[in-house]
MIDOSE-1310 file (N, C-alpha, C; in nm, 2 decimals, decimal comma, always signed):
residues 236
mqld	+7,60/+11,32/+9,09/+7,69/+11,22/+9,14/+7,76/+11,26/+9,27; +7,77/+11,17/+9,36/+7,84/+11,20/+9,48/+7,95/+11,10/+9,50; +8,08/+11,15/+9,50/+8,19/+11,06/+9,52/+8,20/+11,02/+9,66; +8,24/+10,89/+9,69/+8,27/+10,85/+9,82/+8,40/+10,91/+9,87
arla	+8,44/+10,89/+9,99/+8,56/+10,95/+10,05/+8,68/+10,91/+9,97; +8,69/+10,78/+9,93/+8,80/+10,73/+9,85/+8,82/+10,80/+9,72; +8,71/+10,81/+9,64/+8,72/+10,87/+9,51/+8,74/+11,02/+9,52; +8,68/+11,08/+9,63/+8,70/+11,23/+9,65/+8,84/+11,26/+9,68
aiaa	+8,91/+11,17/+9,76/+9,05/+11,20/+9,79/+9,14/+11,18/+9,67; +9,10/+11,08/+9,58/+9,17/+11,06/+9,45/+9,16/+11,19/+9,37; +9,03/+11,23/+9,35/+9,00/+11,35/+9,27/+9,08/+11,47/+9,32; +9,10/+11,49/+9,45/+9,17/+11,60/+9,50/+9,32/+11,61/+9,46
lvph	+9,37/+11,49/+9,43/+9,51/+11,48/+9,39/+9,54/+11,50/+9,24; +9,43/+11,50/+9,16/+9,45/+11,52/+9,02/+9,47/+11,66/+8,99; +9,58/+11,70/+8,92/+9,61/+11,84/+8,89/+9,50/+11,90/+8,80; +9,47/+12,02/+8,84/+9,36/+12,09/+8,77/+9,40/+12,13/+8,62
gtal	+9,31/+12,11/+8,53/+9,33/+12,15/+8,39/+9,41/+12,05/+8,31; +9,43/+11,93/+8,36/+9,50/+11,83/+8,28/+9,41/+11,72/+8,22; +9,45/+11,68/+8,10/+9,37/+11,57/+8,03/+9,40/+11,45/+8,11; +9,29/+11,37/+8,14/+9,29/+11,26/+8,23/+9,27/+11,13/+8,16
adig	+9,34/+11,03/+8,22/+9,31/+10,89/+8,19/+9,28/+10,82/+8,32; +9,17/+10,75/+8,33/+9,13/+10,68/+8,45/+9,12/+10,53/+8,41; +9,22/+10,45/+8,46/+9,23/+10,31/+8,42/+9,17/+10,22/+8,53; +9,08/+10,13/+8,48/+9,01/+10,05/+8,58/+8,90/+10,13/+8,64
adha	+8,83/+10,21/+8,56/+8,75/+10,32/+8,61/+8,61/+10,27/+8,65; +8,57/+10,15/+8,62/+8,44/+10,10/+8,66/+8,33/+10,19/+8,60; +8,26/+10,26/+8,69/+8,14/+10,34/+8,64/+8,17/+10,48/+8,59; +8,30/+10,51/+8,59/+8,35/+10,64/+8,53/+8,30/+10,76/+8,62
ylaa	+8,26/+10,74/+8,74/+8,22/+10,85/+8,83/+8,33/+10,95/+8,85; +8,45/+10,91/+8,86/+8,56/+11,00/+8,89/+8,58/+11,09/+8,77; +8,60/+11,03/+8,65/+8,62/+11,11/+8,53/+8,50/+11,21/+8,50; +8,38/+11,16/+8,52/+8,26/+11,24/+8,49/+8,26/+11,36/+8,59
tlvl	+8,29/+11,34/+8,71/+8,28/+11,44/+8,81/+8,39/+11,55/+8,78; +8,51/+11,51/+8,75/+8,62/+11,60/+8,72/+8,59/+11,68/+8,59; +8,53/+11,62/+8,49/+8,50/+11,69/+8,37/+8,38/+11,79/+8,39; +8,28/+11,74/+8,46/+8,16/+11,82/+8,49/+8,20/+11,95/+8,57
hgha	+8,29/+11,94/+8,66/+8,33/+12,05/+8,74/+8,44/+12,14/+8,68; +8,48/+12,11/+8,56/+8,58/+12,18/+8,49/+8,72/+12,16/+8,54; +8,74/+12,05/+8,61/+8,87/+12,02/+8,67/+8,96/+11,95/+8,56; +8,89/+11,88/+8,47/+8,96/+11,81/+8,36/+8,89/+11,85/+8,23
prav	+8,96/+11,89/+8,12/+8,90/+11,93/+8,00/+8,84/+11,81/+7,92; +8,91/+11,70/+7,94/+8,87/+11,57/+7,87/+8,93/+11,45/+7,94; +8,87/+11,33/+7,91/+8,92/+11,21/+7,98/+8,91/+11,09/+7,89; +8,99/+11,00/+7,91/+8,98/+10,86/+7,86/+8,96/+10,77/+7,98
vgdl	+8,85/+10,69/+7,97/+8,82/+10,59/+8,07/+8,85/+10,45/+8,01; +8,94/+10,38/+8,08/+8,97/+10,24/+8,03/+8,94/+10,13/+8,13; +8,90/+10,02/+8,08/+8,87/+9,91/+8,17/+8,88/+9,78/+8,08; +8,93/+9,67/+8,14/+8,94/+9,55/+8,07/+8,80/+9,48/+8,05
saga	+8,71/+9,51/+8,15/+8,58/+9,44/+8,15/+8,48/+9,51/+8,06; +8,41/+9,43/+7,98/+8,31/+9,48/+7,89/+8,19/+9,54/+7,97; +8,16/+9,47/+8,08/+8,05/+9,52/+8,17/+8,09/+9,65/+8,23; +8,21/+9,67/+8,28/+8,25/+9,79/+8,34/+8,25/+9,90/+8,23
caaa	+8,29/+9,87/+8,11/+8,28/+9,98/+8,00/+8,14/+10,01/+7,97; +8,05/+9,92/+7,97/+7,91/+9,95/+7,95/+7,85/+10,04/+8,06; +7,89/+10,01/+8,18/+7,85/+10,09/+8,29/+7,90/+10,24/+8,28; +8,03/+10,24/+8,24/+8,09/+10,37/+8,22/+8,03/+10,45/+8,11
rrtv	+7,99/+10,39/+8,00/+7,92/+10,46/+7,89/+7,79/+10,51/+7,94; +7,72/+10,43/+8,02/+7,59/+10,48/+8,07/+7,61/+10,61/+8,16; +7,71/+10,61/+8,24/+7,73/+10,73/+8,32/+7,76/+10,85/+8,23; +7,85/+10,82/+8,13/+7,89/+10,93/+8,04/+7,77/+10,98/+7,96
gaqr	+7,69/+10,89/+7,91/+7,57/+10,93/+7,84/+7,47/+11,01/+7,93; +7,45/+10,96/+8,05/+7,36/+11,02/+8,14/+7,40/+11,17/+8,17; +7,53/+11,19/+8,18/+7,58/+11,32/+8,21/+7,61/+11,41/+8,09; +7,57/+11,35/+7,97/+7,59/+11,42/+7,84/+7,74/+11,47/+7,82
ltrq	+7,83/+11,37/+7,84/+7,97/+11,40/+7,83/+8,04/+11,32/+7,72; +7,96/+11,27/+7,63/+8,02/+11,18/+7,53/+8,13/+11,25/+7,44; +8,12/+11,38/+7,43/+8,22/+11,45/+7,35/+8,35/+11,47/+7,43; +8,34/+11,47/+7,56/+8,46/+11,50/+7,65/+8,52/+11,37/+7,70
idvr	+8,45/+11,26/+7,71/+8,50/+11,14/+7,78/+8,48/+11,03/+7,68; +8,59/+10,96/+7,65/+8,60/+10,84/+7,56/+8,62/+10,72/+7,65; +8,53/+10,62/+7,64/+8,54/+10,50/+7,71/+8,60/+10,39/+7,62; +8,70/+10,33/+7,66/+8,77/+10,23/+7,58/+8,79/+10,10/+7,66
qgdg	+8,76/+9,99/+7,60/+8,79/+9,86/+7,66/+8,93/+9,81/+7,62; +9,01/+9,77/+7,72/+9,15/+9,73/+7,69/+9,22/+9,70/+7,82; +9,34/+9,65/+7,81/+9,43/+9,61/+7,92/+9,52/+9,72/+7,96; +9,51/+9,77/+8,08/+9,60/+9,87/+8,13/+9,60/+10,00/+8,05
lsvl	+9,73/+10,04/+8,02/+9,75/+10,16/+7,95/+9,75/+10,14/+7,80; +9,72/+10,02/+7,75/+9,71/+9,99/+7,61/+9,60/+10,07/+7,54; +9,50/+10,13/+7,62/+9,39/+10,20/+7,57/+9,44/+10,34/+7,53; +9,56/+10,38/+7,56/+9,60/+10,52/+7,54/+9,71/+10,53/+7,42
lpge	+9,71/+10,64/+7,35/+9,81/+10,67/+7,26/+9,91/+10,77/+7,33; +10,03/+10,77/+7,29/+10,13/+10,87/+7,35/+10,07/+11,01/+7,33; +10,08/+11,09/+7,44/+10,04/+11,23/+7,44/+9,89/+11,25/+7,47; +9,81/+11,15/+7,48/+9,67/+11,17/+7,51/+9,64/+11,21/+7,65
aesi	+9,72/+11,16/+7,75/+9,69/+11,19/+7,89/+9,80/+11,27/+7,95; +9,77/+11,37/+8,03/+9,87/+11,44/+8,11/+9,87/+11,39/+8,25; +9,76/+11,34/+8,30/+9,75/+11,28/+8,43/+9,68/+11,14/+8,42; +9,73/+11,04/+8,49/+9,67/+10,91/+8,49/+9,64/+10,87/+8,63
viag	+9,51/+10,82/+8,64/+9,47/+10,76/+8,77/+9,46/+10,61/+8,75; +9,52/+10,53/+8,84/+9,50/+10,39/+8,84/+9,46/+10,35/+8,99; +9,34/+10,31/+9,01/+9,29/+10,29/+9,14/+9,22/+10,16/+9,16; +9,22/+10,10/+9,28/+9,14/+9,98/+9,31/+9,20/+9,85/+9,27
mggg	+9,33/+9,85/+9,24/+9,41/+9,73/+9,21/+9,52/+9,71/+9,31; +9,58/+9,59/+9,30/+9,69/+9,57/+9,39/+9,81/+9,65/+9,34; +9,90/+9,68/+9,44/+10,02/+9,76/+9,41/+10,11/+9,70/+9,31; +10,12/+9,57/+9,32/+10,21/+9,49/+9,22/+10,15/+9,50/+9,08
liad	+10,02/+9,49/+9,07/+9,96/+9,50/+8,94/+9,97/+9,64/+8,88; +9,95/+9,74/+8,96/+9,97/+9,88/+8,92/+10,11/+9,90/+8,86; +10,21/+9,85/+8,94/+10,35/+9,86/+8,90/+10,37/+9,79/+8,76; +10,31/+9,67/+8,75/+10,33/+9,60/+8,62/+10,26/+9,68/+8,50
ilag	+10,15/+9,74/+8,53/+10,08/+9,82/+8,42/+10,17/+9,93/+8,38; +10,23/+10,00/+8,48/+10,32/+10,11/+8,45/+10,45/+10,07/+8,38; +10,50/+9,95/+8,42/+10,62/+9,90/+8,36/+10,60/+9,87/+8,22; +10,48/+9,82/+8,18/+10,46/+9,78/+8,04/+10,42/+9,89/+7,95
aqdi	+10,43/+10,02/+8,00/+10,38/+10,13/+7,91/+10,47/+10,25/+7,92; +10,60/+10,22/+7,91/+10,70/+10,33/+7,92/+10,68/+10,44/+7,81; +10,63/+10,39/+7,69/+10,61/+10,49/+7,58/+10,50/+10,59/+7,61; +10,40/+10,54/+7,69/+10,29/+10,63/+7,73/+10,34/+10,73/+7,84
lgdv	+10,42/+10,68/+7,94/+10,45/+10,75/+8,06/+10,54/+10,87/+8,03; +10,61/+10,87/+7,92/+10,70/+10,98/+7,89/+10,63/+11,11/+7,87; +10,50/+11,11/+7,83/+10,43/+11,23/+7,81/+10,33/+11,27/+7,93; +10,34/+11,18/+8,03/+10,25/+11,20/+8,15/+10,32/+11,27/+8,26
gtlv	+10,26/+11,38/+8,31/+10,32/+11,46/+8,41/+10,29/+11,40/+8,55; +10,17/+11,34/+8,57/+10,13/+11,31/+8,71/+10,07/+11,17/+8,71; +10,10/+11,09/+8,81/+10,03/+10,96/+8,84/+9,96/+10,97/+8,97; +9,83/+10,94/+8,97/+9,76/+10,93/+9,10/+9,72/+10,78/+9,11
lqpm	+9,77/+10,72/+9,22/+9,76/+10,57/+9,23/+9,70/+10,54/+9,37; +9,61/+10,44/+9,36/+9,54/+10,40/+9,49/+9,55/+10,24/+9,49; +9,66/+10,19/+9,55/+9,67/+10,04/+9,56/+9,58/+9,99/+9,67; +9,52/+9,87/+9,64/+9,44/+9,81/+9,74/+9,53/+9,73/+9,84
ngae	+9,64/+9,69/+9,80/+9,74/+9,62/+9,88/+9,88/+9,64/+9,81; +9,98/+9,59/+9,88/+10,11/+9,60/+9,81/+10,16/+9,74/+9,78; +10,13/+9,84/+9,87/+10,17/+9,98/+9,84/+10,32/+9,98/+9,85; +10,39/+9,90/+9,93/+10,53/+9,90/+9,94/+10,60/+9,87/+9,81
klrr	+10,54/+9,77/+9,74/+10,59/+9,73/+9,61/+10,58/+9,84/+9,51; +10,47/+9,91/+9,51/+10,44/+10,02/+9,42/+10,53/+10,13/+9,44; +10,55/+10,17/+9,57/+10,64/+10,28/+9,60/+10,78/+10,25/+9,56; +10,82/+10,12/+9,58/+10,96/+10,08/+9,54/+10,98/+10,10/+9,39
wlya	+10,88/+10,05/+9,31/+10,89/+10,07/+9,17/+10,90/+10,21/+9,13; +10,82/+10,30/+9,19/+10,82/+10,44/+9,15/+10,96/+10,50/+9,17; +11,01/+10,48/+9,29/+11,14/+10,53/+9,33/+11,25/+10,48/+9,23; +11,24/+10,35/+9,20/+11,34/+10,29/+9,12/+11,33/+10,33/+8,97
hdwt	+11,22/+10,39/+8,93/+11,21/+10,43/+8,79/+11,19/+10,58/+8,77; +11,25/+10,65/+8,86/+11,26/+10,80/+8,85/+11,12/+10,87/+8,86; +11,03/+10,82/+8,94/+10,91/+10,89/+8,98/+10,93/+10,93/+9,13; +10,90/+11,05/+9,16/+10,91/+11,09/+9,30/+10,77/+11,11/+9,36
ieke	+10,75/+11,06/+9,48/+10,62/+11,08/+9,54/+10,61/+11,21/+9,61; +10,53/+11,30/+9,55/+10,53/+11,44/+9,60/+10,41/+11,46/+9,71; +10,31/+11,37/+9,71/+10,20/+11,39/+9,80/+10,14/+11,25/+9,82; +10,09/+11,23/+9,94/+10,01/+11,11/+9,97/+9,90/+11,15/+10,07
tlar	+9,80/+11,07/+10,07/+9,69/+11,10/+10,16/+9,62/+10,97/+10,19; +9,55/+10,97/+10,30/+9,47/+10,85/+10,35/+9,32/+10,89/+10,35; +9,24/+10,79/+10,31/+9,09/+10,81/+10,31/+9,03/+10,69/+10,37; +8,93/+10,71/+10,46/+8,85/+10,60/+10,51/+8,72/+10,60/+10,44
aggh	+8,68/+10,48/+10,39/+8,55/+10,46/+10,33/+8,51/+10,32/+10,34; +8,39/+10,29/+10,38/+8,33/+10,16/+10,39/+8,41/+10,07/+10,49; +8,47/+10,13/+10,59/+8,54/+10,05/+10,69/+8,69/+10,02/+10,65; +8,73/+10,07/+10,54/+8,86/+10,05/+10,49/+8,94/+10,18/+10,50
lyei	+9,08/+10,16/+10,50/+9,17/+10,28/+10,50/+9,25/+10,27/+10,37; +9,24/+10,37/+10,29/+9,30/+10,36/+10,15/+9,42/+10,46/+10,15; +9,53/+10,41/+10,08/+9,64/+10,49/+10,06/+9,64/+10,55/+9,92; +9,66/+10,68/+9,90/+9,65/+10,74/+9,77/+9,78/+10,82/+9,75
irav	+9,85/+10,79/+9,63/+9,98/+10,84/+9,61/+9,98/+10,93/+9,48; +10,04/+11,04/+9,49/+10,06/+11,12/+9,37/+10,21/+11,13/+9,34; +10,25/+11,09/+9,22/+10,39/+11,09/+9,18/+10,41/+11,17/+9,05; +10,53/+11,23/+9,05/+10,57/+11,31/+8,93/+10,71/+11,27/+8,89
hght	+10,75/+11,31/+8,77/+10,89/+11,27/+8,73/+10,99/+11,33/+8,82; +11,10/+11,26/+8,85/+11,21/+11,31/+8,93/+11,27/+11,20/+9,01; +11,39/+11,22/+9,04/+11,47/+11,11/+9,12/+11,47/+11,15/+9,27; +11,44/+11,05/+9,35/+11,45/+11,06/+9,49/+11,51/+10,93/+9,54
ampe	+11,60/+10,94/+9,64/+11,67/+10,83/+9,70/+11,56/+10,73/+9,76; +11,59/+10,60/+9,74/+11,50/+10,50/+9,80/+11,49/+10,51/+9,95; +11,37/+10,53/+10,00/+11,35/+10,54/+10,15/+11,38/+10,40/+10,22; +11,39/+10,41/+10,35/+11,41/+10,28/+10,43/+11,28/+10,20/+10,42
pall	+11,29/+10,07/+10,45/+11,18/+9,98/+10,43/+11,05/+10,03/+10,51; +11,06/+10,08/+10,63/+10,94/+10,12/+10,70/+10,87/+10,23/+10,63; +10,94/+10,32/+10,57/+10,88/+10,43/+10,50/+10,82/+10,39/+10,37; +10,88/+10,29/+10,31/+10,82/+10,23/+10,19/+10,68/+10,17/+10,22
higt	+10,67/+10,11/+10,34/+10,54/+10,05/+10,38/+10,44/+10,16/+10,42; +10,49/+10,26/+10,49/+10,39/+10,36/+10,54/+10,37/+10,48/+10,45; +10,48/+10,52/+10,38/+10,47/+10,64/+10,30/+10,54/+10,76/+10,36; +10,65/+10,80/+10,30/+10,73/+10,91/+10,35/+10,64/+11,04/+10,37
qlvq	+10,56/+11,07/+10,27/+10,49/+11,19/+10,27/+10,38/+11,19/+10,37; +10,32/+11,07/+10,40/+10,22/+11,06/+10,50/+10,28/+11,09/+10,64; +10,40/+11,05/+10,66/+10,47/+11,07/+10,79/+10,51/+11,22/+10,80; +10,57/+11,28/+10,69/+10,61/+11,42/+10,69/+10,49/+11,51/+10,70
qrdp	+10,38/+11,48/+10,64/+10,26/+11,56/+10,64/+10,17/+11,54/+10,76; +10,21/+11,44/+10,84/+10,13/+11,41/+10,96/+9,99/+11,39/+10,93; +9,96/+11,31/+10,84/+9,82/+11,28/+10,80/+9,74/+11,25/+10,93; +9,62/+11,30/+10,94/+9,53/+11,27/+11,05/+9,51/+11,12/+11,08
llge	+9,51/+11,04/+10,98/+9,49/+10,90/+11,00/+9,62/+10,82/+11,00; +9,73/+10,89/+11,02/+9,86/+10,82/+11,02/+9,87/+10,71/+11,13; +9,84/+10,75/+11,25/+9,85/+10,65/+11,36/+9,77/+10,52/+11,33; +9,65/+10,54/+11,29/+9,57/+10,42/+11,26/+9,63/+10,34/+11,14
hiar	+9,68/+10,41/+11,04/+9,74/+10,35/+10,93/+9,86/+10,26/+10,97; +9,95/+10,32/+11,05/+10,07/+10,24/+11,10/+10,02/+10,13/+11,18; +9,93/+10,15/+11,27/+9,88/+10,04/+11,36/+9,83/+9,92/+11,28; +9,75/+9,95/+11,17/+9,70/+9,84/+11,09/+9,81/+9,76/+11,02
kaar	+9,91/+9,84/+10,97/+10,02/+9,77/+10,91/+10,10/+9,68/+11,01; +10,12/+9,74/+11,12/+10,20/+9,67/+11,23/+10,13/+9,55/+11,27; +9,99/+9,56/+11,29/+9,92/+9,44/+11,33/+9,92/+9,32/+11,23; +9,91/+9,36/+11,10/+9,92/+9,25/+11,00/+10,06/+9,19/+11,00
lara	+10,17/+9,27/+11,02/+10,30/+9,22/+11,02/+10,33/+9,14/+11,15; +10,27/+9,18/+11,26/+10,29/+9,10/+11,38/+10,22/+8,96/+11,37; +10,11/+8,96/+11,31/+10,04/+8,83/+11,29/+10,13/+8,74/+11,20; +10,19/+8,79/+11,10/+10,28/+8,72/+11,01/+10,40/+8,67/+11,08
aegm	+10,46/+8,75/+11,17/+10,58/+8,71/+11,25/+10,54/+8,60/+11,35; +10,43/+8,62/+11,41/+10,38/+8,52/+11,51/+10,36/+8,38/+11,44; +10,31/+8,39/+11,32/+10,29/+8,26/+11,25/+10,42/+8,19/+11,22; +10,53/+8,27/+11,20/+10,66/+8,20/+11,17/+10,73/+8,16/+11,30
egsa	+10,69/+8,21/+11,41/+10,76/+8,18/+11,54/+10,73/+8,04/+11,58; +10,63/+7,97/+11,53/+10,61/+7,83/+11,57/+10,70/+7,73/+11,50; +10,78/+7,78/+11,41/+10,88/+7,69/+11,34/+11,02/+7,74/+11,37; +11,11/+7,65/+11,42/+11,25/+7,68/+11,44/+11,32/+7,72/+11,31
earq	+11,28/+7,65/+11,20/+11,34/+7,68/+11,08/+11,30/+7,82/+11,03; +11,17/+7,86/+11,05/+11,13/+7,99/+11,01/+11,19/+8,10/+11,09; +11,21/+8,07/+11,22/+11,28/+8,17/+11,30/+11,42/+8,20/+11,26; +11,48/+8,11/+11,19/+11,62/+8,13/+11,14/+11,62/+8,20/+11,00
saey	+11,51/+8,22/+10,94/+11,50/+8,27/+10,80/+11,53/+8,42/+10,80; +11,58/+8,46/+10,68/+11,59/+8,60/+10,65/+11,46/+8,67/+10,65; +11,35/+8,60/+10,61/+11,22/+8,66/+10,61/+11,17/+8,70/+10,75; +11,20/+8,61/+10,84/+11,16/+8,64/+10,98/+11,23/+8,75/+11,04
raav	+11,36/+8,75/+11,02/+11,45/+8,86/+11,07/+11,40/+9,00/+11,01; +11,37/+9,00/+10,88/+11,33/+9,12/+10,82/+11,19/+9,17/+10,88; +11,10/+9,07/+10,90/+10,97/+9,10/+10,96/+10,99/+9,16/+11,10; +11,07/+9,10/+11,18/+11,09/+9,15/+11,32/+11,15/+9,29/+11,31
slla	+11,25/+9,31/+11,23/+11,31/+9,45/+11,21/+11,22/+9,55/+11,17; +11,14/+9,52/+11,07/+11,04/+9,61/+11,01/+10,93/+9,64/+11,12; +10,89/+9,54/+11,19/+10,79/+9,56/+11,30/+10,84/+9,66/+11,40; +10,96/+9,65/+11,44/+11,02/+9,74/+11,54/+11,02/+9,88/+11,48
alrt	+11,06/+9,90/+11,36/+11,06/+10,03/+11,29/+10,92/+10,09/+11,28; +10,82/+10,01/+11,25/+10,68/+10,05/+11,25/+10,63/+10,10/+11,38; +10,67/+10,03/+11,48/+10,62/+10,06/+11,62/+10,69/+10,19/+11,66; +10,81/+10,22/+11,62/+10,88/+10,35/+11,65/+10,80/+10,46/+11,58
lqar	+10,77/+10,44/+11,45/+10,69/+10,54/+11,38/+10,56/+10,56/+11,44; +10,49/+10,46/+11,49/+10,36/+10,47/+11,55/+10,37/+10,55/+11,68; +10,48/+10,53/+11,76/+10,49/+10,60/+11,88/+10,51/+10,75/+11,85; +10,58/+10,78/+11,75/+10,60/+10,92/+11,71/+10,47/+10,98/+11,66
adad	+10,40/+10,91/+11,58/+10,27/+10,96/+11,53/+10,17/+10,98/+11,65; +10,17/+10,89/+11,75/+10,08/+10,91/+11,86/+10,12/+11,03/+11,94; +10,25/+11,05/+11,96/+10,30/+11,17/+12,03/+10,27/+11,30/+11,96; +10,28/+11,30/+11,83/+10,24/+11,42/+11,75/+10,09/+11,45/+11,77
rrth	+10,01/+11,34/+11,76/+9,87/+11,37/+11,78/+9,83/+11,43/+11,91; +9,90/+11,38/+12,02/+9,87/+11,43/+12,15/+9,91/+11,58/+12,17; +10,02/+11,62/+12,09/+10,07/+11,76/+12,11/+10,01/+11,85/+12,01; +9,93/+11,80/+11,92/+9,86/+11,89/+11,82/+9,71/+11,88/+11,84
């Protein structure tokens, strides 16, 4: 099995030696790779779709990992019992949905040391939820695969003050770590926000709204971050 750049970046953020749960795992490639390479001693793979679970079981069977990997059909973290997982991966879903899954499973999260999360959108909502519920984001990375740029977040228990809005959208750790794809990441976010602001500019009522003012303020902050990222890239 060969992981694509997105799954490889997710795998790199999973702590070595921890029992894993991969939620929404589709074909179970991530769990199978981590267990095969001795990175995870065991794993639970969960998915709501019967078809996805069947595909995951085929992968697990083909790799002769049925003793180490348990595939379970169910909604979110309902497939887990307290204490079963030390690290949880939730990838390929919207940030709001990931936050909802986490919010609905506080009994499970108490025993979990690390979350590795890859939102398809709504990363700001997810980061906001994590900070508000005493999860601190200790590492973030970006991965390009199939023409898309993916944000991957690793969070651990701990309290950190809520960052300013621009950093919730971009990722404080991505900025601090000067991720090689940071400039492109900010540019993409700024372009989407600029289109939204331009759409509101055609209406006098929209231009007076708090939403428009927030969009313009955030766009200015993103462009400042982008200028800094571009300057860093030129000097390094």
